[in-house]
C-alpha angles and dihedrals in degrees: 000000000000090000091051091051091051090050092051091049091049091051091049089057100039102042096063089048091051092049091046090050090050090049092054091049091048090057094053112104132182115195120203113222119186129181139163099237128109116250090248091062116109093233091056090049090051090049092049091053090048091052091052092048092049093051094045097047094045092047089238094309091116123037133175118209111200125210106190135181098046096297089150097033136268126316094276091054095045093050089051090049088054091051089050093049092244094115134031106205142011144165119246135170122235088252091056091048092051090087090060101036114025094203091071087072089082088080088062089056104110123243093001096141126060095209145332093284092054091049093051092047088059098039097049098030136075094291091054091049092049089055097046092047088065094068098074093079086060092057103264143070132217116242100172140019122209132196117236103181123232124319119230136170125264124188149166090256134039118273120197101160141003088270089069090057097060111125094006123133111227124189113229141167092263113240129135089255098049092042091053091047092057093045092052088056090055097255134109122248115234115199096206120159112260093243092056098052096093093055092042091054092044093051095042094245086130131020099213149340139212131240144116124292098258092052092047090055102037094050088052088234084137087076093063102027109044099180122078111189112204098212089132093203099170144016108212117180129210124232135204109219135187128197116254090237093052090050092049093054091059119092121231094265092050091049091051092049093048093046093051094044090050091052091049089051089057091058093044092048092053091053092048091045095056090050092046095053091055094045095044093051091052092047092048091052090051088052090056103267120154115211112210122203110209138189101255096201096082088051091049091049093050091051098049093104088067089064089051089054091052091048090061089066110067093203095052092042089053092052092049090050090051091049091051090049090054093066 
């Protein structure tokens, strides 16, 4: 009888501890985040800091495991993995998200922003939020927005005006908007995977590509395309997205920690970006790059039909009008 009483008392003490322990374990979440950037890229560095902040502030309750360098495929593949519940988070540019939310195509509209300040007002302001809110019907939500500078052409030969681009093959992130942009300049769009651009330039499969200065330098494309043409045709941001299902499995505290860490990563990424642009330009010049300043007006004139295309869609036209009014 005494033995039975001791056993009951022991169970009364240990069972609550076991249930409590199980409850703690049940609240622990590890999110998988995959992207196609090298670990030296400023966005990866911002994501790594965010992951550390999330783990520290949640006391290990929430962790983010990062898979960089295209380990799970390019942005299109990782977004599809998110939609199929095989991945929790990824980084995607506005161009890559255009296939899922048409409104993101406005960022591919050339010469839409007057300067960096105007771009940031839109990206981090009410217009930017209106755009990112639209992703949830596609199975994911945006938790951070990152600057990516201006995109310009670089090529194996000098380009001073659209006339110099006639007949050239230019690698692009293939979307209806970017393809049309290249065609209006007299060139042909080439939808080559990002990781194959170096070899394609080296072997003459393509004549050029378009991207920001840090990417031009870090990918070593400068070695096979010595001319960087500062036409600055578009400003296309990057986004950090999380699947709706992954978000739903977080408790309120975890969501708050992730949201704040993501916002802090935006500030950190902007600081790193400004430093990286300066450093990358200097490194590219040392590697033999020639930076060409061009008159942008002929490029603007050649691309006017794109605005006419946007005007045919009342939603896109409305967004562009709002962006213009934010100046």
